[in-house]
TORBAKOL-705034 format. One record per residue (C-alpha): residue number from 0; x, y, z; residue in three letters. Coordinates in Angstrom, 2 decimals, always signed. Example, Ala and Ser with C-alpha at 12.3 -4.5 7.8 and 13.67 -1.06 7.14 Angstrom:
<sites>
 num       X       Y       Z residu
   0  +12.30   -4.50   +7.80    ALA
   1  +13.67   -1.06   +7.14    SER
</sites>
This chain:
<sites>
 num       X       Y       Z residu
   0  -46.45  -81.15  -37.79    UNK
   1  -49.90  -79.71  -37.09    UNK
   2  -50.06  -76.53  -35.00    UNK
   3  -50.97  -77.65  -31.44    UNK
   4  -52.60  -74.25  -30.77    UNK
   5  -55.02  -74.60  -33.69    UNK
   6  -58.60  -75.71  -32.98    UNK
   7  -58.96  -79.49  -33.16    UNK
   8  -60.46  -80.70  -36.41    UNK
   9  -63.35  -83.14  -36.16    UNK
  10  -62.07  -86.61  -37.10    UNK
  11  -62.94  -87.51  -40.69    UNK
  12  -62.08  -90.57  -42.70    UNK
  13  -63.36  -93.29  -45.00    UNK
  14  -66.62  -94.69  -43.64    UNK
  15  -67.61  -96.90  -46.60    UNK
  16  -65.71  -98.49  -49.48    UNK
  17  -66.68 -100.41  -52.63    UNK
  18  -64.87 -101.51  -55.78    UNK
  19  -65.45 -102.99  -59.23    UNK
  20  -63.33 -104.45  -62.03    UNK
  21  -64.67 -105.53  -65.44    UNK
  22  -64.96 -109.21  -66.31    UNK
  23  -62.61 -109.30  -69.30    UNK
  24  -59.08 -110.35  -68.34    UNK
  25  -56.32 -109.26  -70.75    UNK
  26  -53.08 -111.19  -70.16    UNK
  27  -49.71 -109.99  -71.38    UNK
  28  -49.74 -112.69  -74.02    UNK
  29  -52.43 -110.78  -75.97    UNK
  30  -49.85 -108.12  -76.88    UNK
  31  -47.32 -110.54  -78.32    UNK
  32  -49.24 -111.03  -81.57    UNK
  33  -49.48 -107.35  -82.52    UNK
  34  -46.35 -105.64  -81.18    UNK
  35  -42.68 -106.24  -80.57    UNK
  36  -42.86 -107.54  -77.00    UNK
  37  -43.26 -110.66  -74.92    UNK
  38  -45.29 -111.45  -71.84    UNK
  39  -42.11 -111.98  -69.83    UNK
  40  -40.67 -108.63  -70.97    UNK
  41  -43.79 -106.77  -69.85    UNK
  42  -43.83 -108.44  -66.44    UNK
  43  -40.10 -107.97  -65.86    UNK
  44  -40.25 -104.24  -66.72    UNK
  45  -43.52 -103.35  -64.99    UNK
  46  -44.65 -106.13  -62.65    UNK
  47  -47.91 -106.45  -64.62    UNK
  48  -49.19 -109.89  -65.72    UNK
  49  -52.73 -108.95  -66.73    UNK
  50  -55.32 -106.19  -66.59    UNK
  51  -59.10 -105.79  -67.01    UNK
  52  -60.89 -104.14  -69.93    UNK
  53  -64.41 -102.76  -69.85    UNK
  54  -66.98 -104.25  -72.22    UNK
  55  -67.59 -102.40  -75.51    UNK
  56  -70.71 -100.73  -74.08    UNK
  57  -69.24 -100.14  -70.59    UNK
  58  -67.84  -96.71  -69.78    UNK
  59  -66.48  -94.77  -66.82    UNK
  60  -69.84  -93.88  -65.30    UNK
  61  -70.83  -97.56  -65.58    UNK
  62  -67.82  -98.87  -63.69    UNK
  63  -68.18  -96.07  -61.15    UNK
  64  -71.82  -96.94  -60.50    UNK
  65  -70.90 -100.59  -60.06    UNK
  66  -68.32  -99.65  -57.43    UNK
  67  -70.93  -97.63  -55.56    UNK
  68  -73.39 -100.53  -55.77    UNK
  69  -70.72 -102.85  -54.36    UNK
  70  -70.46 -100.44  -51.43    UNK
  71  -74.23 -100.43  -50.98    UNK
  72  -74.45 -104.22  -51.17    UNK
  73  -72.53 -104.37  -47.91    UNK
  74  -73.90 -101.21  -46.31    UNK
  75  -77.33 -100.16  -47.64    UNK
  76  -77.24  -96.98  -45.55    UNK
  77  -73.80  -95.85  -46.70    UNK
  78  -75.06  -92.96  -48.83    UNK
  79  -77.30  -91.48  -46.15    UNK
  80  -76.27  -87.86  -45.62    UNK
  81  -74.06  -87.70  -48.71    UNK
  82  -74.55  -84.30  -50.31    UNK
  83  -71.53  -84.06  -52.61    UNK
  84  -70.04  -86.41  -55.21    UNK
  85  -66.51  -86.20  -56.62    UNK
  86  -65.44  -88.39  -59.52    UNK
  87  -61.70  -88.58  -60.06    UNK
  88  -61.15  -89.65  -63.66    UNK
  89  -59.07  -88.98  -66.76    UNK
  90  -61.45  -90.93  -69.00    UNK
  91  -64.83  -89.27  -68.37    UNK
  92  -67.92  -90.20  -70.36    UNK
  93  -68.11  -86.56  -71.46    UNK
  94  -66.69  -83.18  -70.49    UNK
  95  -70.25  -82.21  -69.69    UNK
  96  -72.27  -83.50  -68.03    UNK
  97  -69.72  -84.50  -65.43    UNK
  98  -69.26  -88.20  -64.82    UNK
  99  -69.87  -87.43  -61.13    UNK
 100  -73.35  -86.12  -62.00    UNK
 101  -74.08  -89.22  -64.10    UNK
 102  -73.04  -91.49  -61.23    UNK
 103  -75.02  -89.46  -58.69    UNK
 104  -78.13  -89.70  -60.86    UNK
 105  -77.93  -93.49  -60.97    UNK
 106  -77.28  -94.10  -57.27    UNK
 107  -80.03  -91.90  -55.84    UNK
 108  -78.05  -88.71  -55.17    UNK
 109  -79.83  -86.30  -57.52    UNK
 110  -79.44  -82.81  -56.06    UNK
 111  -76.04  -83.45  -54.49    UNK
 112  -73.16  -81.26  -55.60    UNK
 113  -71.22  -83.17  -58.26    UNK
 114  -68.01  -82.50  -60.15    UNK
 115  -65.10  -84.30  -61.79    UNK
 116  -61.52  -84.01  -60.59    UNK
 117  -58.76  -84.38  -63.18    UNK
 118  -55.32  -85.15  -61.81    UNK
 119  -55.15  -88.62  -63.41    UNK
 120  -53.58  -91.28  -61.22    UNK
 121  -53.37  -89.09  -58.11    UNK
 122  -57.07  -88.23  -58.39    UNK
 123  -58.61  -90.51  -55.77    UNK
 124  -56.30  -89.38  -52.95    UNK
 125  -56.67  -85.77  -54.15    UNK
 126  -60.41  -86.38  -53.90    UNK
 127  -60.17  -87.57  -50.31    UNK
 128  -58.40  -84.33  -49.39    UNK
 129  -60.98  -82.21  -51.25    UNK
 130  -63.79  -84.14  -49.55    UNK
 131  -62.27  -83.43  -46.17    UNK
 132  -62.08  -79.74  -47.05    UNK
 133  -65.72  -79.60  -48.15    UNK
 134  -66.85  -81.12  -44.88    UNK
 135  -64.61  -78.96  -42.69    UNK
 136  -65.82  -75.83  -44.49    UNK
 137  -69.45  -76.74  -43.83    UNK
 138  -70.21  -77.17  -47.55    UNK
 139  -71.00  -80.88  -47.18    UNK
 140  -71.86  -83.41  -44.49    UNK
 141  -70.58  -86.56  -46.19    UNK
 142  -68.90  -86.89  -49.59    UNK
 143  -68.84  -89.75  -52.06    UNK
 144  -65.42  -89.97  -53.76    UNK
 145  -65.24  -92.21  -56.84    UNK
 146  -62.07  -93.09  -58.72    UNK
 147  -63.21  -94.59  -62.03    UNK
 148  -61.52  -95.24  -65.35    UNK
 149  -62.19  -96.81  -68.74    UNK
 150  -58.66  -96.28  -70.01    UNK
 151  -58.96  -99.03  -72.61    UNK
 152  -61.13  -96.54  -74.54    UNK
 153  -58.44  -93.84  -74.73    UNK
 154  -55.15  -95.69  -75.27    UNK
 155  -53.46  -96.55  -78.56    UNK
 156  -53.60 -100.34  -78.55    UNK
 157  -50.64 -100.50  -80.94    UNK
 158  -48.35  -98.37  -78.75    UNK
 159  -46.07 -100.53  -76.63    UNK
 160  -45.25  -97.59  -74.36    UNK
 161  -48.82  -97.26  -73.09    UNK
 162  -51.03 -100.17  -74.19    UNK
 163  -49.32 -102.69  -71.92    UNK
 164  -49.73 -100.55  -68.82    UNK
 165  -53.34  -99.53  -68.43    UNK
 166  -56.54 -101.24  -67.34    UNK
 167  -60.08 -100.36  -66.25    UNK
 168  -61.78 -100.35  -62.86    UNK
 169  -63.33  -98.23  -60.13    UNK
 170  -63.41  -97.63  -56.41    UNK
 171  -65.88  -95.62  -54.35    UNK
 172  -65.49  -94.28  -50.82    UNK
 173  -67.72  -92.24  -48.54    UNK
 174  -65.87  -89.66  -46.45    UNK
 175  -67.50  -88.71  -43.17    UNK
 176  -67.07  -88.53  -39.38    UNK
 177  -65.12  -91.32  -37.67    UNK
 178  -64.41  -91.98  -33.98    UNK
 179  -61.79  -89.89  -32.20    UNK
 180  -58.25  -91.01  -32.88    UNK
 181  -59.07  -92.37  -36.33    UNK
 182  -59.19  -90.97  -39.84    UNK
 183  -57.22  -88.51  -41.95    UNK
 184  -54.21  -86.85  -40.40    UNK
 185  -52.47  -84.76  -43.07    UNK
 186  -52.25  -84.39  -46.86    UNK
 187  -49.54  -83.00  -49.14    UNK
 188  -50.60  -82.10  -52.69    UNK
 189  -48.77  -80.57  -55.63    UNK
 190  -48.35  -80.33  -59.38    UNK
 191  -45.80  -79.13  -61.92    UNK
 192  -47.14  -78.23  -65.36    UNK
 193  -43.60  -78.23  -66.76    UNK
 194  -43.94  -82.00  -66.92    UNK
 195  -47.29  -81.95  -68.69    UNK
 196  -45.77  -83.04  -71.97    UNK
 197  -44.55  -86.28  -70.37    UNK
 198  -48.07  -87.60  -69.74    UNK
 199  -51.12  -86.25  -71.54    UNK
 200  -54.47  -86.97  -73.16    UNK
 201  -55.66  -84.46  -75.75    UNK
 202  -59.02  -82.71  -75.48    UNK
 203  -59.40  -79.36  -77.31    UNK
 204  -55.94  -77.96  -77.95    UNK
 205  -53.65  -79.69  -80.47    UNK
 206  -50.58  -78.82  -78.42    UNK
 207  -49.52  -77.89  -74.90    UNK
 208  -47.99  -74.54  -73.92    UNK
 209  -44.38  -74.82  -74.99    UNK
 210  -45.26  -76.58  -78.21    UNK
 211  -45.63  -80.27  -77.30    UNK
 212  -47.88  -81.76  -80.00    UNK
 213  -50.50  -84.16  -78.62    UNK
 214  -51.89  -87.29  -80.22    UNK
 215  -55.52  -88.35  -79.82    UNK
 216  -54.64  -91.20  -77.42    UNK
 217  -52.74  -91.18  -74.13    UNK
 218  -49.16  -90.03  -74.71    UNK
 219  -46.33  -90.74  -72.31    UNK
 220  -42.59  -90.30  -72.00    UNK
 221  -42.02  -93.35  -69.83    UNK
 222  -38.46  -92.51  -68.85    UNK
 223  -39.36  -89.01  -67.64    UNK
 224  -42.48  -90.17  -65.81    UNK
 225  -40.48  -92.91  -64.06    UNK
 226  -37.85  -90.44  -62.82    UNK
 227  -40.53  -87.99  -61.72    UNK
 228  -42.52  -90.67  -59.89    UNK
 229  -39.56  -92.03  -57.96    UNK
 230  -38.68  -88.53  -56.80    UNK
 231  -42.11  -87.17  -55.88    UNK
 232  -43.42  -90.31  -54.18    UNK
 233  -40.41  -90.28  -51.90    UNK
 234  -40.49  -86.52  -51.33    UNK
 235  -44.23  -86.18  -50.75    UNK
 236  -44.38  -89.26  -48.54    UNK
 237  -41.52  -87.99  -46.40    UNK
 238  -43.13  -84.55  -46.20    UNK
 239  -46.54  -85.82  -45.11    UNK
 240  -45.00  -88.09  -42.48    UNK
 241  -43.11  -85.13  -41.02    UNK
 242  -46.24  -82.96  -41.18    UNK
 243  -48.10  -85.70  -39.29    UNK
 244  -45.38  -86.10  -36.66    UNK
 245  -44.61  -89.61  -37.89    UNK
 246  -41.66  -91.54  -39.27    UNK
 247  -41.50  -94.52  -41.58    UNK
 248  -41.25  -96.77  -38.53    UNK
 249  -44.78  -95.72  -37.51    UNK
 250  -46.32  -96.90  -40.79    UNK
 251  -48.07 -100.26  -40.87    UNK
 252  -48.95 -100.15  -44.56    UNK
 253  -48.02  -98.02  -47.56    UNK
 254  -50.90  -97.85  -50.06    UNK
 255  -49.29  -96.63  -53.30    UNK
 256  -50.54  -95.87  -56.77    UNK
 257  -50.06  -98.99  -58.89    UNK
 258  -48.05  -97.92  -61.94    UNK
 259  -44.84  -99.92  -61.93    UNK
 260  -43.46 -102.23  -59.27    UNK
 261  -40.00 -100.67  -59.66    UNK
 262  -41.42  -97.26  -58.71    UNK
 263  -43.03  -98.75  -55.61    UNK
 264  -39.78 -100.49  -54.66    UNK
 265  -37.86  -97.21  -54.95    UNK
 266  -40.41  -95.38  -52.77    UNK
 267  -40.29  -98.08  -50.09    UNK
 268  -36.51  -97.89  -50.04    UNK
 269  -36.79  -94.13  -49.54    UNK
 270  -39.06  -94.67  -46.52    UNK
 271  -36.74  -97.34  -45.11    UNK
 272  -39.52  -99.91  -45.25    UNK
 273  -39.57 -103.44  -46.70    UNK
 274  -41.71 -104.24  -49.73    UNK
 275  -43.73 -106.52  -47.48    UNK
 276  -45.33 -103.35  -46.06    UNK
 277  -46.54 -102.16  -49.48    UNK
 278  -49.97 -103.16  -50.78    UNK
 279  -49.53 -104.27  -54.39    UNK
 280  -51.98 -105.74  -56.92    UNK
 281  -50.81 -104.22  -60.22    UNK
 282  -49.78 -107.71  -61.35    UNK
 283  -53.49 -108.48  -61.87    UNK
 284  -55.01 -105.09  -62.71    UNK
 285  -52.24 -102.98  -64.22    UNK
 286  -52.46  -99.21  -63.91    UNK
 287  -56.11  -98.23  -63.47    UNK
 288  -55.14  -94.60  -62.81    UNK
 289  -57.49  -93.03  -60.24    UNK
 290  -58.90  -96.46  -59.32    UNK
 291  -55.64  -98.08  -58.19    UNK
 292  -55.58  -96.84  -54.60    UNK
 293  -59.16  -97.84  -53.68    UNK
 294  -58.77 -101.19  -55.47    UNK
 295  -55.62 -102.16  -53.59    UNK
 296  -56.97 -100.71  -50.33    UNK
 297  -60.11 -102.84  -50.61    UNK
 298  -58.07 -105.94  -51.37    UNK
 299  -55.80 -105.44  -48.37    UNK
 300  -58.84 -105.03  -46.11    UNK
 301  -60.52 -108.13  -47.47    UNK
 302  -57.51 -110.39  -46.98    UNK
 303  -56.95 -109.14  -43.44    UNK
 304  -53.74 -107.17  -43.93    UNK
 305  -55.18 -103.73  -43.14    UNK
 306  -56.85 -103.78  -39.74    UNK
 307  -58.56 -101.36  -37.41    UNK
 308  -56.19  -98.86  -35.81    UNK
 309  -53.29  -99.32  -38.21    UNK
 310  -51.30  -96.41  -39.61    UNK
 311  -51.54  -95.95  -43.38    UNK
 312  -49.52  -93.86  -45.82    UNK
 313  -51.22  -93.20  -49.17    UNK
 314  -49.01  -91.99  -52.05    UNK
 315  -49.77  -91.33  -55.72    UNK
 316  -48.60  -89.39  -58.75    UNK
 317  -50.29  -88.60  -62.05    UNK
 318  -50.85  -86.26  -64.97    UNK
 319  -50.14  -82.62  -64.37    UNK
 320  -47.62  -83.81  -63.47    UNK
 321  -49.23  -84.13  -60.03    UNK
 322  -48.53  -85.79  -56.72    UNK
 323  -50.29  -86.42  -53.43    UNK
 324  -49.58  -88.14  -50.13    UNK
 325  -51.82  -88.65  -47.14    UNK
 326  -51.68  -90.22  -43.70    UNK
 327  -54.62  -91.85  -41.95    UNK
 328  -55.35  -94.04  -38.97    UNK
 329  -57.57  -96.75  -40.36    UNK
 330  -61.05  -97.20  -38.90    UNK
 331  -62.59 -100.55  -39.75    UNK
 332  -65.79 -100.30  -37.77    UNK
 333  -68.33  -99.59  -40.54    UNK
 334  -70.19 -102.48  -42.23    UNK
 335  -68.53 -102.13  -45.65    UNK
 336  -65.08 -101.89  -44.07    UNK
 337  -65.17 -105.39  -42.63    UNK
 338  -63.15 -108.04  -44.50    UNK
 339  -65.13 -109.71  -47.26    UNK
 340  -65.61 -113.49  -46.83    UNK
 341  -62.93 -115.49  -48.66    UNK
 342  -65.45 -117.03  -51.07    UNK
 343  -66.65 -113.58  -52.15    UNK
 344  -63.08 -112.29  -52.56    UNK
 345  -62.33 -115.08  -55.01    UNK
 346  -65.50 -114.39  -56.99    UNK
 347  -64.77 -110.67  -57.20    UNK
 348  -61.14 -111.04  -58.27    UNK
</sites>
């Protein structure tokens, strides 16, 4: 629990939110023709029915910009005062320039601090915590956090272990001041490089410390990642609730990383909460890595599940192997945080 004698932190939270998914829908049936699997097997093992792939000339900065433009379409003033941009991604356009700088350039934020954050699927929630730290330190006033991926460009489309899991998409959030009683409460972050060989994407080195040889595409030991995820989602979620002075009974909605429905079910059991309190959309988008949390958060706002004043628990895990959990009291008062009209929701999805 927070130290009651410490100076009160100014309330900070998400003050704008936008999302984007590519047009191309890739159903499970597309994998049946080229690998030893069936659509039913994929869904039964993962909970995924389909995912989205970026167009051939559409990359991570492109989907990230589109998420920011979605945000601006509902709140034209959302970027006012933003002086730092974080892009959480494991599929950047380039190692340099940063994808954050490329996004900032295209949305009118030239001159803002910009950098990429690489913790894979935990990246967006990591980014929210980093954004809070930048603001509290006085280094920024408002921060744009983008979780964007074009994973279809970096997976082996013949590998059943990975190809069936991943999709493309993006979410963008502005972090800034919120009314008293709302916003971020606590975060718990961590990583264990001993598990790096269980989930990797090669860049410069041919192997990891310890000798794990890396292929050019995403490599994953699914069994080890599953065991890790079940453990750290439960542990980090329990830790951040205790740090926040909360219990599972206080949580209105769990907003988890969308990797595998069985992992989410195990985490909910650990918290003593029914699956009906978990926001889930991986059946339609698969694992979009750093984009999963903003995508499912946006969806739950638009359909009226997440409402002003509700208690949220955000949990994610990713490459590193990394983990993160955060608590926040949801503020829905900003223009882009209002539910989207039903007709627009259908068009977007």
